[in-house]
VEXTIPA-562828 format. One record per residue: residue number from 1; x, y, z of N, C-alpha, C in turn. Coordinates in pm, whole numbers, padded with zeros to 5 digits. Layout:
residues N
+------+--------+--------+--------+--------+--------+--------+--------+--------+--------+
! resi !    nxx !    nyy !    nzz !   caxx !   cayy !   cazz !    cxx !    cyy !    czz !
+------+--------+--------+--------+--------+--------+--------+--------+--------+--------+
!  NUM !      X !      Y !      Z !      X !      Y !      Z !      X !      Y !      Z !
...
+------+--------+--------+--------+--------+--------+--------+--------+--------+--------+
This chain:
residues 80
+------+--------+--------+--------+--------+--------+--------+--------+--------+--------+
! resi !    nxx !    nyy !    nzz !   caxx !   cayy !   cazz !    cxx !    cyy !    czz !
+------+--------+--------+--------+--------+--------+--------+--------+--------+--------+
!    1 ! -17996 !  01895 !  04216 ! -17908 !  01780 !  04197 ! -17794 !  01818 !  04103 !
!    2 ! -17682 !  01758 !  04130 ! -17564 !  01780 !  04046 ! -17505 !  01645 !  04010 !
!    3 ! -17418 !  01645 !  03908 ! -17349 !  01523 !  03867 ! -17200 !  01545 !  03885 !
!    4 ! -17133 !  01444 !  03943 ! -16989 !  01449 !  03969 ! -16927 !  01322 !  03914 !
!    5 ! -16823 !  01335 !  03832 ! -16755 !  01219 !  03775 ! -16607 !  01226 !  03810 !
!    6 ! -16554 !  01113 !  03861 ! -16411 !  01106 !  03893 ! -16369 !  00960 !  03907 !
!    7 ! -16254 !  00927 !  03854 ! -16194 !  00794 !  03866 ! -16291 !  00683 !  03827 !
!    8 ! -16372 !  00705 !  03724 ! -16465 !  00603 !  03679 ! -16593 !  00593 !  03759 !
!    9 ! -16608 !  00677 !  03860 ! -16731 !  00679 !  03940 ! -16818 !  00797 !  03897 !
!   10 ! -16949 !  00777 !  03907 ! -17044 !  00884 !  03875 ! -17138 !  00899 !  03994 !
!   11 ! -17145 !  01020 !  04047 ! -17239 !  01052 !  04155 ! -17340 !  01152 !  04102 !
!   12 ! -17466 !  01121 !  04124 ! -17573 !  01214 !  04087 ! -17658 !  01235 !  04211 !
!   13 ! -17662 !  01355 !  04260 ! -17741 !  01379 !  04380 ! -17713 !  01512 !  04444 !
!   14 ! -17745 !  01518 !  04572 ! -17737 !  01642 !  04649 ! -17597 !  01661 !  04710 !
!   15 ! -17561 !  01785 !  04726 ! -17435 !  01824 !  04790 ! -17464 !  01920 !  04904 !
!   16 ! -17378 !  01915 !  05004 ! -17383 !  02015 !  05111 ! -17240 !  02048 !  05148 !
!   17 ! -17205 !  02173 !  05146 ! -17067 !  02218 !  05173 ! -16966 !  02146 !  05083 !
!   18 ! -17006 !  02120 !  04956 ! -16916 !  02056 !  04861 ! -16904 !  01906 !  04876 !
!   19 ! -16978 !  01846 !  04967 ! -16971 !  01701 !  04991 ! -17101 !  01635 !  04948 !
!   20 ! -17091 !  01505 !  04911 ! -17212 !  01430 !  04881 ! -17293 !  01421 !  05008 !
!   21 ! -17414 !  01471 !  05007 ! -17493 !  01475 !  05129 ! -17641 !  01486 !  05090 !
!   22 ! -17721 !  01394 !  05141 ! -17862 !  01388 !  05104 ! -17887 !  01274 !  05008 !
!   23 ! -17995 !  01281 !  04934 ! -18031 !  01173 !  04842 ! -17942 !  01175 !  04719 !
!   24 ! -17903 !  01054 !  04675 ! -17819 !  01046 !  04556 ! -17803 !  00904 !  04506 !
!   25 ! -17728 !  00895 !  04399 ! -17699 !  00766 !  04335 ! -17552 !  00767 !  04298 !
!   26 ! -17481 !  00658 !  04332 ! -17340 !  00645 !  04301 ! -17319 !  00520 !  04217 !
!   27 ! -17258 !  00538 !  04100 ! -17227 !  00425 !  04014 ! -17076 !  00406 !  04019 !
!   28 ! -17033 !  00288 !  04064 ! -16891 !  00257 !  04077 ! -16835 !  00208 !  03943 !
!   29 ! -16705 !  00214 !  03931 ! -16634 !  00170 !  03811 ! -16666 !  00024 !  03777 !
!   30 ! -16686 ! -00061 !  03879 ! -16714 ! -00203 !  03855 ! -16860 ! -00231 !  03820 !
!   31 ! -16943 ! -00127 !  03817 ! -17084 ! -00143 !  03783 ! -17176 ! -00150 !  03903 !
!   32 ! -17121 ! -00154 !  04025 ! -17206 ! -00151 !  04144 ! -17280 ! -00018 !  04149 !
!   33 ! -17401 ! -00020 !  04205 ! -17483 !  00102 !  04214 ! -17539 !  00114 !  04354 !
!   34 ! -17515 !  00230 !  04418 ! -17574 !  00261 !  04548 ! -17678 !  00369 !  04526 !
!   35 ! -17797 !  00346 !  04583 ! -17903 !  00447 !  04579 ! -17953 !  00470 !  04720 !
!   36 ! -17959 !  00596 !  04759 ! -18007 !  00627 !  04893 ! -17950 !  00757 !  04945 !
!   37 ! -17934 !  00761 !  05075 ! -17887 !  00882 !  05143 ! -17737 !  00875 !  05169 !
!   38 ! -17673 !  00988 !  05150 ! -17530 !  01005 !  05181 ! -17517 !  01107 !  05293 !
!   39 ! -17411 !  01090 !  05373 ! -17375 !  01189 !  05475 ! -17225 !  01213 !  05465 !
!   40 ! -17187 !  01332 !  05427 ! -17045 !  01368 !  05414 ! -16966 !  01261 !  05338 !
!   41 ! -17010 !  01228 !  05218 ! -16950 !  01129 !  05128 ! -16980 !  00984 !  05166 !
!   42 ! -17027 !  00956 !  05287 ! -17048 !  00819 !  05333 ! -17184 !  00765 !  05288 !
!   43 ! -17185 !  00633 !  05255 ! -17311 !  00565 !  05228 ! -17386 !  00562 !  05360 !
!   44 ! -17509 !  00614 !  05365 ! -17575 !  00629 !  05493 ! -17696 !  00535 !  05507 !
!   45 ! -17803 !  00561 !  05438 ! -17921 !  00475 !  05444 ! -17968 !  00451 !  05301 !
!   46 ! -17952 !  00327 !  05254 ! -17989 !  00295 !  05117 ! -17951 !  00153 !  05082 !
!   47 ! -17937 !  00126 !  04954 ! -17910 ! -00009 !  04905 ! -17797 ! -00004 !  04803 !
!   48 ! -17702 ! -00099 !  04818 ! -17589 ! -00114 !  04726 ! -17610 ! -00243 !  04648 !
!   49 ! -17620 ! -00230 !  04516 ! -17639 ! -00344 !  04427 ! -17506 ! -00373 !  04357 !
!   50 ! -17451 ! -00490 !  04380 ! -17327 ! -00530 !  04314 ! -17361 ! -00590 !  04178 !
!   51 ! -17264 ! -00595 !  04085 ! -17292 ! -00653 !  03953 ! -17327 ! -00803 !  03964 !
!   52 ! -17403 ! -00850 !  03870 ! -17436 ! -00993 !  03863 ! -17310 ! -01067 !  03822 !
!   53 ! -17275 ! -01174 !  03896 ! -17152 ! -01248 !  03869 ! -17175 ! -01359 !  03766 !
!   54 ! -17069 ! -01437 !  03739 ! -17075 ! -01542 !  03638 ! -17171 ! -01654 !  03675 !
!   55 ! -17209 ! -01665 !  03800 ! -17306 ! -01765 !  03846 ! -17449 ! -01710 !  03845 !
!   56 ! -17467 ! -01590 !  03786 ! -17598 ! -01524 !  03779 ! -17648 ! -01485 !  03918 !
!   57 ! -17556 ! -01459 !  04010 ! -17592 ! -01417 !  04145 ! -17555 ! -01270 !  04163 !
!   58 ! -17632 ! -01201 !  04247 ! -17607 ! -01060 !  04275 ! -17611 ! -01037 !  04425 !
!   59 ! -17507 ! -00974 !  04477 ! -17502 ! -00938 !  04618 ! -17570 ! -00802 !  04635 !
!   60 ! -17659 ! -00795 !  04735 ! -17730 ! -00671 !  04765 ! -17707 ! -00640 !  04913 !
!   61 ! -17661 ! -00519 !  04942 ! -17636 ! -00476 !  05079 ! -17728 ! -00360 !  05116 !
!   62 ! -17793 ! -00371 !  05230 ! -17877 ! -00262 !  05279 ! -17802 ! -00189 !  05389 !
!   63 ! -17797 ! -00056 !  05377 ! -17729 !  00030 !  05474 ! -17829 !  00105 !  05559 !
!   64 ! -17796 !  00120 !  05686 ! -17873 !  00204 !  05775 ! -17775 !  00278 !  05864 !
!   65 ! -17783 !  00409 !  05863 ! -17696 !  00495 !  05944 ! -17548 !  00460 !  05928 !
!   66 ! -17507 !  00437 !  05804 ! -17366 !  00415 !  05773 ! -17315 !  00274 !  05789 !
!   67 ! -17401 !  00180 !  05825 ! -17357 !  00041 !  05846 ! -17441 ! -00055 !  05764 !
!   68 ! -17376 ! -00164 !  05719 ! -17450 ! -00268 !  05648 ! -17532 ! -00343 !  05752 !
!   69 ! -17665 ! -00346 !  05731 ! -17754 ! -00413 !  05826 ! -17810 ! -00542 !  05770 !
!   70 ! -17798 ! -00561 !  05639 ! -17849 ! -00683 !  05578 ! -17778 ! -00706 !  05446 !
!   71 ! -17739 ! -00833 !  05422 ! -17679 ! -00872 !  05295 ! -17759 ! -00988 !  05239 !
!   72 ! -17786 ! -00981 !  05110 ! -17855 ! -01090 !  05042 ! -17776 ! -01128 !  04919 !
!   73 ! -17782 ! -01255 !  04884 ! -17727 ! -01303 !  04757 ! -17847 ! -01352 !  04679 !
!   74 ! -17878 ! -01286 !  04570 ! -17997 ! -01316 !  04490 ! -17954 ! -01381 !  04360 !
!   75 ! -18015 ! -01496 !  04329 ! -17986 ! -01564 !  04204 ! -18082 ! -01513 !  04097 !
!   76 ! -18027 ! -01468 !  03985 ! -18107 ! -01417 !  03875 ! -18135 ! -01531 !  03777 !
!   77 ! -18260 ! -01550 !  03740 ! -18297 ! -01653 !  03645 ! -18242 ! -01620 !  03508 !
!   78 ! -18205 ! -01723 !  03433 ! -18156 ! -01704 !  03297 ! -18271 ! -01671 !  03205 !
!   79 ! -18242 ! -01594 !  03103 ! -18345 ! -01561 !  03003 ! -18377 ! -01684 !  02922 !
!   80 ! -18502 ! -01700 !  02888 ! -18545 ! -01818 !  02812 ! -18548 ! -01785 !  02665 !
+------+--------+--------+--------+--------+--------+--------+--------+--------+--------+
């Protein structure tokens, strides 16, 4: 595994021919996090977690073979 940082993004994972390829984790500048498989830099099969918004909701996208196959909006309970 290697770590790559650029333009506020951090990628930690496998490379093939200099490209993100295989298992990895990508942290976006806005705080979104993708974990799963990459193919030639593309999100392939995994899950993208968006930051929790002001309404305590979080969008979660599931990817399969490069396409979003399921989206959920999850409400996070407030701490007591």
